[in-house]
MDTraj code that builds the backbone (N, CA, C; nanometers):
import mdtraj as md
import numpy as np

residues = "MET ARG THR GLY MET THR LEU PRO GLU ALA VAL LEU ALA LEU VAL VAL VAL GLY LEU VAL GLY THR ILE ALA PHE PRO LYS LEU ARG HIS THR LEU ASP GLN VAL VAL VAL ASP ARG THR ALA TYR ALA LEU VAL ALA ALA HIS HIS ARG ALA ARG VAL LEU ALA VAL THR GLU SER ARG PRO THR TRP LEU ARG PHE THR ARG ASP SER LEU VAL ILE ARG ILE HIS ARG LYS THR GLY PRO VAL ARG GLY TRP SER ALA PRO GLY PRO GLY ARG HIS ARG VAL ALA LEU SER GLY PRO THR LYS TRP LEU ILE PHE SER PRO THR GLY LEU THR MET GLY PHE SER ASN GLY ARG TRP VAL LEU ARG ARG GLY GLN ALA TYR ARG ALA VAL VAL LEU SER ARG LEU GLY ARG ALA ARG PHE LEU ARG".split()
xyz = np.array([
    [20.0134, 3.2965, 40.3507],
    [20.0349, 3.1978, 40.4729],
    [19.9712, 3.0808, 40.4573],
    [20.0426, 2.9845, 40.5206],
    [19.9947, 2.8463, 40.5298],
    [19.8967, 2.8351, 40.6494],
    [19.7951, 2.7572, 40.6363],
    [19.7197, 2.7375, 40.7653],
    [19.7343, 2.5582, 40.7686],
    [19.7012, 2.5060, 40.8894],
    [19.7139, 2.3727, 40.9493],
    [19.8166, 2.3264, 41.0412],
    [19.8527, 2.2210, 41.0526],
    [19.9484, 2.1798, 41.1905],
    [20.0681, 2.1161, 41.1002],
    [20.1517, 2.1230, 41.1961],
    [20.2811, 2.0450, 41.1557],
    [20.2709, 1.9160, 41.2054],
    [20.3416, 1.8087, 41.1775],
    [20.3102, 1.6940, 41.2399],
    [20.3669, 1.6618, 41.3711],
    [20.4574, 1.7309, 41.4332],
    [20.4881, 1.7335, 41.5855],
    [20.3608, 1.7931, 41.6515],
    [20.3147, 1.9018, 41.6004],
    [20.1764, 1.9610, 41.6680],
    [20.0896, 1.8689, 41.6898],
    [20.0486, 1.7724, 41.5743],
    [19.9614, 1.6808, 41.5821],
    [19.9865, 1.5863, 41.6697],
    [20.1234, 1.5275, 41.6784],
    [20.1409, 1.4208, 41.7681],
    [20.1355, 1.4719, 41.9167],
    [20.1827, 1.5932, 41.9528],
    [20.1582, 1.6479, 42.0640],
    [20.0245, 1.6661, 42.1353],
    [19.9294, 1.6923, 42.0437],
    [19.8134, 1.6867, 42.0507],
    [19.7079, 1.5662, 42.0855],
    [19.7668, 1.4676, 42.0014],
    [19.7173, 1.3245, 42.0407],
    [19.7717, 1.2759, 42.1733],
    [19.8927, 1.2988, 42.1957],
    [19.9549, 1.2659, 42.3396],
    [19.8846, 1.3460, 42.4511],
    [19.8442, 1.4600, 42.4399],
    [19.7636, 1.5298, 42.5320],
    [19.6335, 1.4649, 42.5557],
    [19.5607, 1.4671, 42.4342],
    [19.4368, 1.4067, 42.4370],
    [19.4385, 1.2621, 42.5234],
    [19.5447, 1.1694, 42.4761],
    [19.5501, 1.0171, 42.5419],
    [19.5857, 1.0318, 42.6874],
    [19.6527, 1.1083, 42.7355],
    [19.6988, 1.1258, 42.8782],
    [19.5638, 1.1692, 42.9642],
    [19.5166, 1.2785, 42.8978],
    [19.3703, 1.3133, 42.9646],
    [19.2673, 1.1960, 42.9648],
    [19.2566, 1.1497, 42.8697],
    [19.1643, 1.0149, 42.8553],
    [19.2122, 0.9310, 42.9413],
    [19.3194, 0.8781, 42.9592],
    [19.3833, 0.7787, 43.0685],
    [19.3708, 0.8054, 43.2029],
    [19.3592, 0.9289, 43.2205],
    [19.3316, 0.9810, 43.3719],
    [19.1955, 0.9826, 43.4100],
    [19.1073, 1.0372, 43.3028],
    [18.9638, 1.0664, 43.3514],
    [18.8800, 0.9080, 43.3128],
    [18.9113, 0.8411, 43.2315],
    [18.8235, 0.7214, 43.2061],
    [18.8129, 0.6324, 43.3253],
    [18.8891, 0.5731, 43.4049],
    [18.8450, 0.4895, 43.5414],
    [18.7457, 0.5709, 43.6273],
    [18.7567, 0.7034, 43.6477],
    [18.6656, 0.7779, 43.7313],
    [18.5271, 0.7738, 43.6611],
    [18.5153, 0.8097, 43.5351],
    [18.4173, 0.8142, 43.4461],
    [18.3328, 0.6655, 43.4510],
    [18.4070, 0.5777, 43.4120],
    [18.3601, 0.4402, 43.4345],
    [18.3084, 0.4025, 43.5548],
    [18.3587, 0.4383, 43.6749],
    [18.2938, 0.4138, 43.7986],
    [18.1781, 0.4747, 43.8191],
    [18.1532, 0.5866, 43.7631],
    [18.0429, 0.6877, 43.7932],
    [17.9238, 0.6228, 43.6829],
    [17.9783, 0.5811, 43.6006],
    [17.8689, 0.5181, 43.4980],
    [17.8286, 0.3996, 43.5578],
    [17.8991, 0.2922, 43.6215],
    [17.8485, 0.1693, 43.6911],
    [17.7513, 0.2349, 43.8067],
    [17.7937, 0.3329, 43.8990],
    [17.7168, 0.3585, 43.9843],
    [17.5705, 0.4055, 43.9414],
    [17.5490, 0.4790, 43.8290],
    [17.4369, 0.5182, 43.7680],
    [17.3640, 0.3932, 43.7450],
    [17.4005, 0.3066, 43.6620],
    [17.3314, 0.1889, 43.6359],
    [17.2823, 0.1024, 43.7388],
    [17.3700, 0.0845, 43.8533],
    [17.3442, 0.0112, 43.9632],
    [17.2198, 0.1006, 44.0407],
    [17.2112, 0.2043, 44.0360],
    [17.1172, 0.2847, 44.1058],
    [16.9955, 0.2911, 44.0319],
    [16.9877, 0.2898, 43.9065],
    [16.8772, 0.2706, 43.8260],
    [16.8190, 0.1302, 43.8488],
    [16.9033, 0.0289, 43.8474],
    [16.8758, -0.0955, 43.8571],
    [16.7806, -0.0922, 44.0199],
    [16.8471, -0.0662, 44.1016],
    [16.7868, -0.0746, 44.2420],
    [16.6464, -0.0066, 44.2567],
    [16.6406, 0.1081, 44.1827],
    [16.5047, 0.1720, 44.1975],
    [16.4087, 0.0993, 44.0992],
    [16.4489, 0.0174, 43.9960],
    [16.3477, -0.0840, 43.9386],
    [16.3019, -0.1858, 44.0088],
    [16.3857, -0.2240, 44.1111],
    [16.3566, -0.3227, 44.2151],
    [16.2640, -0.2697, 44.2853],
    [16.2539, -0.1805, 44.3473],
    [16.1888, -0.1085, 44.4370],
    [16.0573, -0.0681, 44.3624],
    [16.0515, -0.0069, 44.2570],
    [15.9156, 0.0009, 44.1634],
    [15.8570, -0.1431, 44.1173],
    [15.9213, -0.2312, 44.0993],
    [15.8613, -0.3492, 44.0907],
    [15.7734, -0.4157, 44.2124],
    [15.8331, -0.3874, 44.3470],
    [15.7782, -0.4447, 44.4473],
    [15.6655, -0.3419, 44.4858],
    [15.6544, -0.2334, 44.4585],
    [15.5485, -0.1328, 44.4554],
    [15.4077, -0.1837, 44.3924],
    [15.4673, -0.1950, 44.2524],
    [15.3677, -0.2392, 44.1503],
    [15.3077, -0.3712, 44.1881],
    [15.3725, -0.4535, 44.2607],
    [15.3049, -0.5661, 44.3095],
    [15.1993, -0.5609, 44.4219],
    [15.2421, -0.4755, 44.5046],
    [15.1576, -0.4376, 44.5969],
    [15.0213, -0.3727, 44.5695],
    [15.0324, -0.3050, 44.4869],
    [14.9217, -0.2222, 44.3922],
    [14.8517, -0.2993, 44.3279],
    [14.9015, -0.4029, 44.2578],
    [14.8382, -0.4822, 44.1685],
    [14.7490, -0.5775, 44.2851],
    [14.8140, -0.6291, 44.3678],
    [14.7460, -0.7228, 44.4749],
    [14.6124, -0.6373, 44.5432],
    [14.6425, -0.5073, 44.5770],
    [14.5260, -0.4365, 44.6469],
    [14.4147, -0.4222, 44.5151],
    [14.4460, -0.3715, 44.4049],
    [14.3483, -0.3404, 44.3235],
    [14.2726, -0.4476, 44.2391],
    [14.3417, -0.5759, 44.2336],
    [14.2940, -0.6781, 44.1805],
    [14.2216, -0.7710, 44.3058],
    [14.2357, -0.7318, 44.4166],
    [14.2052, -0.8042, 44.5458],
    [14.2224, -0.9414, 44.5285],
    [14.3617, -0.9961, 44.4828],
    [14.4031, -1.1325, 44.4585],
    [14.5421, -1.1398, 44.5100],
    [14.5930, -1.2682, 44.5639],
    [14.7220, -1.2709, 44.5880],
    [14.7927, -1.2322, 44.4618],
    [14.9261, -1.1814, 44.4826],
    [15.0146, -1.1373, 44.3668],
    [15.1593, -1.1995, 44.4086],
    [15.2204, -1.2449, 44.3090],
    [15.3404, -1.3034, 44.3231],
    [15.4674, -1.2241, 44.2575],
    [15.5682, -1.2000, 44.3159],
    [15.6747, -1.1166, 44.2778],
    [15.7860, -1.2031, 44.2823],
    [15.8904, -1.2025, 44.1895],
    [16.0103, -1.2637, 44.1882],
    [16.1212, -1.1779, 44.1112],
    [16.2313, -1.1607, 44.1734],
    [16.3513, -1.0968, 44.0972],
    [16.4451, -1.1975, 44.0643],
    [16.4945, -1.1948, 43.9327],
    [16.5971, -1.2880, 43.8968],
    [16.6951, -1.1902, 43.8242],
    [16.8127, -1.2539, 43.7763],
    [16.9062, -1.1810, 43.7123],
    [16.8603, -1.1343, 43.5660],
    [16.7645, -1.2271, 43.5176],
    [16.7110, -1.2247, 43.3792],
    [16.5804, -1.1350, 43.3768],
    [16.5046, -1.1409, 43.4803],
    [16.3648, -1.0795, 43.4585],
    [16.3243, -1.0527, 43.5939],
    [16.2429, -0.9497, 43.5935],
    [16.1441, -0.9310, 43.7325],
    [16.0011, -0.9702, 43.6729],
    [15.9383, -1.0298, 43.7574],
    [15.8033, -1.0978, 43.7010],
    [15.7186, -1.0624, 43.8322],
    [15.5906, -1.0425, 43.7655],
    [15.4619, -1.0405, 43.8838],
    [15.3554, -1.1205, 43.7935],
    [15.2948, -1.2342, 43.8967],
    [15.2053, -1.2996, 43.8620],
    [15.0808, -1.2582, 43.9490],
    [14.9755, -1.2686, 43.9111],
    [14.8549, -1.2570, 43.9697],
    [14.7645, -1.3897, 43.9697],
    [14.7420, -1.4362, 44.1008],
    [14.6671, -1.5717, 44.1270],
    [14.5187, -1.5432, 44.1053],
    [14.4727, -1.6221, 43.9978],
    [14.3347, -1.6275, 43.9562],
    [14.2724, -1.7663, 43.9905],
    [14.1465, -1.7782, 44.0044],
    [14.0881, -1.8984, 44.0357],
    [14.1426, -2.0101, 43.9212],
    [14.1789, -1.9902, 43.8033],
    [14.2163, -2.0788, 43.6979],
    [14.3850, -2.1005, 43.7168],
    [14.4249, -2.0301, 43.7922],
    [14.5554, -2.0395, 43.8269],
    [14.6663, -1.8973, 43.7960],
    [14.8013, -1.9025, 43.7906],
    [14.8489, -1.7728, 43.7983],
    [14.8655, -1.7280, 43.6585],
    [14.8339, -1.6003, 43.6347],
    [14.8458, -1.5459, 43.5354],
    [14.9608, -1.4081, 43.5291],
    [15.0315, -1.4110, 43.4204],
    [15.1451, -1.2802, 43.4164],
    [15.0667, -1.1550, 43.4351],
    [15.0872, -1.0930, 43.5139],
    [15.0452, -0.9578, 43.5442],
    [15.1763, -0.8462, 43.5002],
    [15.2780, -0.8630, 43.4931],
    [15.3839, -0.7740, 43.4384],
    [15.4986, -0.8372, 43.4470],
    [15.5962, -0.7808, 43.3551],
    [15.7269, -0.8470, 43.3429],
    [15.8189, -0.7380, 43.2839],
    [15.9372, -0.7436, 43.3321],
    [16.0523, -0.6570, 43.2684],
    [16.1801, -0.7173, 43.2772],
    [16.2704, -0.6781, 43.2027],
    [16.4025, -0.7552, 43.1915],
    [16.4650, -0.7414, 43.3322],
    [16.5446, -0.8088, 43.3723],
    [16.6138, -0.8190, 43.4996],
    [16.7356, -0.7160, 43.4810],
    [16.8211, -0.7280, 43.6061],
    [16.9491, -0.6536, 43.6111],
    [17.0801, -0.6937, 43.5064],
    [17.0605, -0.8347, 43.4802],
    [17.1435, -0.8929, 43.3866],
    [17.1536, -0.8062, 43.2539],
    [17.0489, -0.7616, 43.2179],
    [17.0393, -0.6654, 43.0774],
    [17.1488, -0.5584, 43.0859],
    [17.1842, -0.4966, 43.1945],
    [17.2715, -0.4000, 43.1973],
    [17.4154, -0.4597, 43.2655],
    [17.4310, -0.5943, 43.2788],
    [17.5372, -0.6530, 43.3361],
    [17.5568, -0.6118, 43.4821],
    [17.4578, -0.6128, 43.5153],
    [17.4590, -0.5835, 43.6868],
    [17.4253, -0.7390, 43.7375],
    [17.5247, -0.7523, 43.8168],
    [17.4852, -0.9042, 43.9137],
    [17.4043, -0.8730, 44.0286],
    [17.3090, -0.9817, 44.0526],
    [17.2106, -0.9614, 44.1374],
    [17.2162, -1.0918, 44.2394],
    [17.2412, -1.0719, 44.3618],
    [17.2454, -1.1825, 44.4728],
    [17.1238, -1.1547, 44.5570],
    [17.0987, -1.2534, 44.6061],
    [16.9758, -1.2440, 44.7030],
    [16.8778, -1.3413, 44.7125],
    [16.7691, -1.3518, 44.7839],
    [16.6560, -1.4660, 44.7976],
    [16.6039, -1.4654, 44.6430],
    [16.5614, -1.6141, 44.6155],
    [16.5196, -1.6379, 44.4872],
    [16.3723, -1.6633, 44.4963],
    [16.3274, -1.6659, 44.6097],
    [16.1858, -1.7023, 44.6533],
    [16.0988, -1.6048, 44.5837],
    [15.9578, -1.6434, 44.5654],
    [15.8635, -1.5708, 44.5328],
    [15.8246, -1.4810, 44.6486],
    [15.8036, -1.3304, 44.6397],
    [15.7223, -1.2528, 44.7505],
    [15.5849, -1.2695, 44.6987],
    [15.5032, -1.3249, 44.8004],
    [15.3506, -1.3071, 44.7932],
    [15.2899, -1.2051, 44.8550],
    [15.2211, -1.1288, 44.7869],
    [15.1230, -1.0141, 44.8637],
    [14.9919, -1.0823, 44.8672],
    [14.9528, -1.0514, 44.9752],
    [14.7929, -1.0831, 45.0080],
    [14.7007, -0.9629, 44.9382],
    [14.5864, -0.9890, 44.9459],
    [14.4931, -0.8776, 44.8653],
    [14.5038, -0.7362, 44.9496],
    [14.5267, -0.7460, 45.0886],
    [14.5506, -0.6237, 45.1688],
    [14.6885, -0.5538, 45.1389],
    [14.7663, -0.6133, 45.0584],
    [14.8985, -0.5332, 45.0219],
    [15.0292, -0.5983, 45.0936],
    [14.9931, -0.6605, 45.2075],
    [15.1093, -0.7165, 45.3007],
    [15.1594, -0.8385, 45.2356],
    [15.2828, -0.8835, 45.2648],
    [15.3356, -0.9909, 45.2227],
    [15.2838, -1.1274, 45.3020],
    [15.3164, -1.2353, 45.2310],
    [15.2760, -1.3530, 45.3242],
    [15.4047, -1.4548, 45.3018],
    [15.4228, -1.5290, 45.4121],
    [15.5297, -1.6178, 45.4121],
    [15.6639, -1.5492, 45.4190],
    [15.7575, -1.5724, 45.3058],
    [15.8995, -1.4931, 45.2959],
    [15.8456, -1.3578, 45.2670],
    [15.8838, -1.2730, 45.3441],
    [15.8760, -1.1207, 45.3349],
    [15.9591, -1.0122, 45.3256],
    [16.0622, -1.0318, 45.3976],
    [16.1693, -0.9286, 45.4211],
    [16.3000, -1.0001, 45.3371],
    [16.3452, -0.9166, 45.2583],
    [16.4618, -0.9692, 45.1824],
    [16.5613, -0.8528, 45.1619],
    [16.6951, -0.8966, 45.1169],
    [16.7936, -0.8152, 45.0935],
    [16.8484, -0.8651, 44.9645],
    [16.8628, -0.7673, 44.8688],
    [16.9260, -0.8101, 44.7242],
    [17.0549, -0.7004, 44.7018],
    [17.1542, -0.7733, 44.6691],
    [17.2587, -0.6865, 44.6343],
    [17.2859, -0.6765, 44.4861],
    [17.3224, -0.5675, 44.4419],
    [17.3528, -0.5333, 44.2964],
    [17.4795, -0.4823, 44.2886],
    [17.5493, -0.5491, 44.1974],
    [17.7022, -0.4978, 44.1648],
    [17.7377, -0.4750, 44.0141],
    [17.8167, -0.4000, 43.9926],
    [17.8750, -0.3719, 43.8619],
    [17.9991, -0.2950, 43.8656],
    [18.0967, -0.3799, 43.8284],
    [18.2402, -0.3108, 43.8704],
    [18.2582, -0.2862, 43.9885],
    [18.3099, -0.1891, 44.0327],
    [18.3232, -0.1455, 44.1929],
    [18.2056, -0.0889, 44.2438],
    [18.0967, -0.0555, 44.1583],
    [17.9665, -0.0023, 44.2127],
    [17.8874, -0.1001, 44.2988],
    [17.8292, -0.0639, 44.3910],
    [17.7589, -0.1424, 44.4949],
    [17.6234, -0.0944, 44.5476],
    [17.5132, -0.1674, 44.5546],
    [17.4017, -0.1109, 44.6175],
    [17.3075, -0.2267, 44.6859],
    [17.2743, -0.2161, 44.7966],
    [17.1901, -0.3344, 44.8452],
    [17.0520, -0.2704, 44.8802],
    [16.9528, -0.3493, 44.8413],
    [16.8046, -0.3041, 44.8525],
    [16.7554, -0.3893, 44.9427],
    [16.6892, -0.3340, 45.0566],
    [16.6270, -0.4084, 45.1708],
    [16.4834, -0.3631, 45.1649],
    [16.3797, -0.4840, 45.1544],
    [16.2445, -0.4672, 45.1380],
    [16.1924, -0.5220, 45.2636],
    [16.0916, -0.4677, 45.3338],
    [16.0339, -0.5167, 45.4128],
    [15.8800, -0.5476, 45.4062],
    [15.8252, -0.6417, 45.4983],
    [15.7002, -0.6796, 45.4769],
    [15.5963, -0.5651, 45.4517],
    [15.6148, -0.4652, 45.5276],
    [15.5022, -0.3517, 45.5287],
    [15.5427, -0.2751, 45.3861],
    [15.6427, -0.3112, 45.2926],
    [15.6626, -0.2643, 45.1704],
    [15.7599, -0.1130, 45.1570],
    [15.8358, -0.1159, 45.2920],
    [15.9256, -0.0151, 45.3123],
    [16.0520, -0.0351, 45.2255],
    [16.1018, 0.0297, 45.1484],
    [16.2269, 0.0158, 45.0914],
    [16.3755, 0.0930, 45.1602],
    [16.4653, 0.0250, 45.1857],
    [16.5985, 0.1030, 45.2056],
    [16.7198, 0.0697, 45.1254],
    [16.7936, 0.1424, 45.0773],
    [16.8915, 0.1473, 45.0101],
    [17.0535, 0.1391, 45.0966],
    [17.1211, 0.0688, 45.0752],
    [17.2598, 0.0535, 45.1400],
    [17.3695, 0.0462, 45.0510],
    [17.4669, 0.1347, 45.0912],
    [17.6009, 0.1454, 45.0192],
    [17.7116, 0.0585, 45.0707],
])
top = md.Topology()
chain = top.add_chain()
for i, resn in enumerate(residues, 1):
    res = top.add_residue(resn, chain, resSeq=i)
    for name in ("N", "CA", "C"):
        top.add_atom(name, md.element.get_by_symbol(name[0]), res)
traj = md.Trajectory(xyz[None], top)
């Protein structure tokens, strides 16, 4: 007895796999985009909390800025601002970021001074997430 497949069986198997892949790929891609956007949104909120905690623990004004390329925290010392922390921005994961580009400045008490409330929108493909940060450190996520 011979083992293996005939050519028509192999072609049929490839056609079935191709059809299933064509049907499932767009839904899988949207789900992956949503996961990446959500992860990036949580990274923005984590940076916001980190800046507040640094301001309180260092007892110094702390600045935070979100850009496409980086998330940066600077601590204001007597000699000038010093980088306290940084991480790659949403652009690293091909996530578009729109919103204010101003520095968020935290007082030593942990409250923001000057520009304080902001809304940043993250997009990748059809996936969308808005992050709203308040002066008091509250974060809201909108879809």
